[in-house]
N, C-alpha and C positions, 0 to 999 in steps of 0.2 A: 397349756393353753386351757382356759375355762370360759364358760359362757353361761347364759341363762335362757331358758325357754319361758317366755312370757305368754300367757294366754288368758282368756276369759271363757266363761261357760254360762249357759242359761239354766241347764238342768243337771250339771255336773258330769255329763258323759265325756266332755272334752278333756277333763282332768285325766281320766284313764288313758286316753289316746296319748296325752303328753308323756306319761310314764312308760308306755309302750315304745314311743319314739326314743326316749332317753335309754331304754334298755338296749337299743341297737347301737348306741354310742358307747363303746367299751373303753376307749383310751383317752377320753377327754372328760374333765369334770363339768357336769351340767346341772345347774340348780333349776328347779321348776318353781315359777312364781306367778301366782294369780295377779292380774293387773291391778285389781282393787286393793291389793296388799303390798304393793311396791312402796318402799320407803323413799322419801325425797332424798335426792343426792346420790342414790344408788347408781353406779356407772362404772364399775370395775371390770365389766364384761369384755372379753376379747372377741367374742362372737355372740350373735343374737339369733334366737329362733322366736318367731312370732306365730301364734296360732289362734284361729278364731272359728267358732262354729258359724254356720250360715243360718240365719233366721229370716224367713220370708224374703229370700233372695239377696240378703245383704249381710256383711259381717256385723258383728255386735258394735254398737256405737262406742262402747268403752274401748274396744280395740282400736278403732279409728282414731279416737281422741288421744289414746296412748301414743300411737305411731306419730301423730302430729306434734305431740309435745316432746318427743324423745329423738326423733329421726336425725336432728342436726348433730347429735352426739355419736351417731352411728356411721357417719360418712365414710370413715376409713376402717370400718370393721366389716367382717363377713356377716351378711344377714341372710337368714333362711326363713321361708314362709310356708305355712300350711293352713288349709281350711278343712273343716269336716262338714259334710253335707249329706243329708239323708237322700238327696237327689242323685248322689254319686252311684248309688246301687239301682237306679231306675233307668228307663229308656231315655231320660233327659240328662244323663251323665255328662254329655258334651257341654251342657250349660255351666257345669261346675268350674270350667276353666274361666268363664266370664266372672264367677264369684271370686276366684283366686285373683284375677286381674284387678278386681276392685281394691283388694288389699295391696297388691303390688303397686298400683298407681298412686296410693297415698304415700308410699315410700320415696317417690321421685325427689331427688335425682338418684337415689340409691337403686342399684339393680341387684336383686337377690342372687346369690350364688346358685341357689336351688329352691324350687317351690314345688308343692304337691297338693292336689286335692285328694282327700281321704274319705272313705265312706263314714257316714255319721250314724246317729241314732235319733230316732223320733218315735216315741211311744205316746200317741195322742192322748190316751187316757191318763197319762201321768203328768200332763201339762195342765196349766191353769185354764179355767173356763174361757178367760179372755184370749189366750193363745190358741185354744181349740177353735174359737170363732174366727180368729184371724186366719188360721190355717184353712178352715172350710171355705172362707171367702176367696182365698187364693186359689184353692183347687177348683172352685166354680169358675173363676176367671180363666184359668188354664184350660179347663174343659171347654169353655166357650170359644177359645182361640184355636183349638186343635181338635180335629176329628179323631185323631189317633189316641188321644188321652182320654181316659175314663176315670174320673175322680173316685167313683164308687169302688174301683178295683185297686186303688192306692193301698199299698201295704205299709203300715206304720210299724216298723220293727227296728231292731238293733242290727245295722249293717256293718258295724265297726269290725275291722279285721286286724287282729294283733300282729300277724306276720307282715302285713303291708306296712303297718306303722313302724315295726322294728326295722324293716327294710329301708324306709325313709331315714331312720336314724343311722343305719349303716352307710347309706348314701351321703349323708351330712358328714360323717366321719371321714369317709373316703375323700370328699371334696376338701375338708380341712387338711388332710394329710398330703394332698396334691397328687399329681400324676405318678410320681416316682415312689410313692409310699413312704416318704420321709415324714415322720410325725412332727418335725419341726418346720416343714415347708407348708406354706399356706397358699392356696390357689389365689 
């Protein structure tokens, strides 16, 4: 059984997360494909993994468009979903499930076998000036809505966790192998 992990990234940190996830999948062949590089007609996957970073509270538009254009081909295939978000490592980590739900809702009527929100990376000084301005506006809005949040204390750092990503890969493999541990049995 083989599949593909389809992803997109804004500043390339999601690419590394994809490799760490695939590292956890030891007994299945998994290709990693950036969404913008997918060739027309590519559809031999037996299972699908979709990944998106969250940018200003939403998955990347390219990921949403990709899902809409391909999901009819995935109806009878196991689908797995993850998002990466800098917010996962903050006091607002509970919001990340809503980010994940945004991606999952686009898959309807497909229900993912497994989904996960993973910590991401946001180094503000490495983003474009436009993205820095967008992020500052977002933080000011959150600051105005919550007495608990203090935008000036926000830590922009690499919160990615290799072991957590590998564990998600292991969990995908376990789901693909089924409850009995039979590598030919699919949940």
